C-alpha positions as CSV (number, residue, x, y, z in Angstrom):
1,M,0.1,0.0,0.0
2,V,2.7,2.5,0.9
3,Y,4.7,1.4,-2.2
4,A,1.6,2.3,-4.3
5,Q,1.3,5.6,-2.7
6,M,4.9,6.5,-3.3
7,M,4.6,5.5,-7.2
8,L,1.2,7.6,-7.4
9,Q,3.3,10.6,-6.1
10,H,6.0,10.1,-8.7
11,N,3.4,9.7,-11.4
12,Q,4.4,6.4,-12.6
13,L,1.1,4.8,-11.7
14,E,-2.2,5.8,-12.6
15,P,-4.9,6.0,-9.8
16,A,-7.4,3.2,-10.1
17,A,-10.3,5.6,-10.5
18,S,-9.0,6.4,-14.1
19,Q,-9.1,2.9,-15.3
20,P,-12.4,1.3,-14.5
21,E,-12.2,-2.5,-13.9
22,A,-14.4,-3.5,-16.8
23,G,-14.3,-1.6,-19.9
24,I,-12.2,-0.1,-22.7
25,R,-11.7,3.5,-24.2
26,L,-14.5,4.5,-26.7
27,S,-11.5,5.6,-29.0
28,R,-10.1,2.0,-29.4
29,V,-13.7,0.6,-31.0
30,T,-14.4,-0.1,-34.5
31,K,-17.4,0.7,-36.7
32,G,-20.5,-1.1,-35.6
33,A,-19.6,-1.6,-31.9
34,A,-22.2,-0.9,-29.4
35,G,-22.3,-0.8,-25.8
36,R,-22.8,1.4,-22.8
37,I,-20.8,4.4,-21.0
38,V,-19.5,3.3,-18.1
39,H,-17.2,6.2,-17.0
40,I,-16.0,9.6,-18.2
41,D,-12.6,10.4,-16.6
42,D,-12.2,13.9,-17.7
43,P,-14.2,16.5,-15.9
44,E,-14.4,18.9,-19.0
45,V,-15.4,16.2,-21.5
46,R,-18.0,15.1,-18.8
47,I,-19.6,18.5,-18.6
48,A,-19.8,18.9,-22.5
49,L,-21.6,15.5,-22.9
50,L,-23.8,16.4,-20.1
51,R,-24.7,19.6,-21.8
52,M,-25.8,17.6,-25.0
53,G,-27.6,15.2,-22.8
54,V,-25.0,12.4,-22.7
55,S,-24.2,10.7,-19.5
56,E,-22.8,7.6,-17.8
57,G,-25.2,4.5,-18.4
58,D,-26.2,5.8,-22.1
59,V,-26.4,3.0,-24.7
60,F,-24.7,3.8,-27.9
61,R,-23.3,2.4,-31.1
62,V,-20.6,3.7,-33.3
63,T,-22.0,4.6,-36.8
64,D,-19.3,5.9,-38.6
65,I,-15.4,6.6,-38.6
66,A,-13.6,9.0,-40.8
67,P,-11.1,7.4,-43.1
68,L,-8.1,8.6,-41.0
69,G,-9.9,7.6,-37.9
70,D,-11.0,11.1,-36.5
71,P,-13.7,12.0,-35.9
72,M,-15.9,9.0,-35.1
73,A,-20.1,9.1,-34.9
74,I,-22.0,7.6,-32.3
75,A,-25.7,7.1,-32.2
76,L,-27.4,7.3,-28.8
77,Q,-31.0,7.9,-28.0
78,H,-32.4,9.8,-31.0
79,T,-28.9,11.8,-31.5
80,K,-26.0,11.3,-33.7
81,L,-23.0,12.8,-31.9
82,F,-19.4,13.3,-33.6
83,L,-16.5,13.1,-31.2
84,R,-12.9,13.6,-31.8
85,K,-10.8,10.8,-30.7
86,R,-8.7,12.8,-27.9
87,N,-12.3,13.3,-26.2
88,A,-13.4,9.7,-27.0
89,A,-10.4,8.4,-25.2
90,H,-11.7,9.8,-21.9
91,I,-15.0,7.8,-22.3
92,W,-14.7,4.3,-20.8
93,I,-17.4,1.8,-22.2
94,S,-18.5,-1.8,-21.7
95,L,-19.4,-3.5,-25.1
96,Q,-22.7,-5.4,-25.5
């Protein structure tokens, strides 16, 4: 325990809260993937998504990915949302 705290102080180990036990980052999935948003680890991204009506627990599907991989489109509820990979990297999901 003490060793883990020392490693955190030296930025060599990320805190457990930033890496949910089950899930992957939205930026890592391919077109057609579907799942549920588990966690959003960046406060600014979380606030921006909340303003658009997107929150943890929402079900989505990746509908399109640009030829160079950025941006990506996800469909959730009755909305199609386009996200940059740098923002999608802060969204942890569980695949269905």
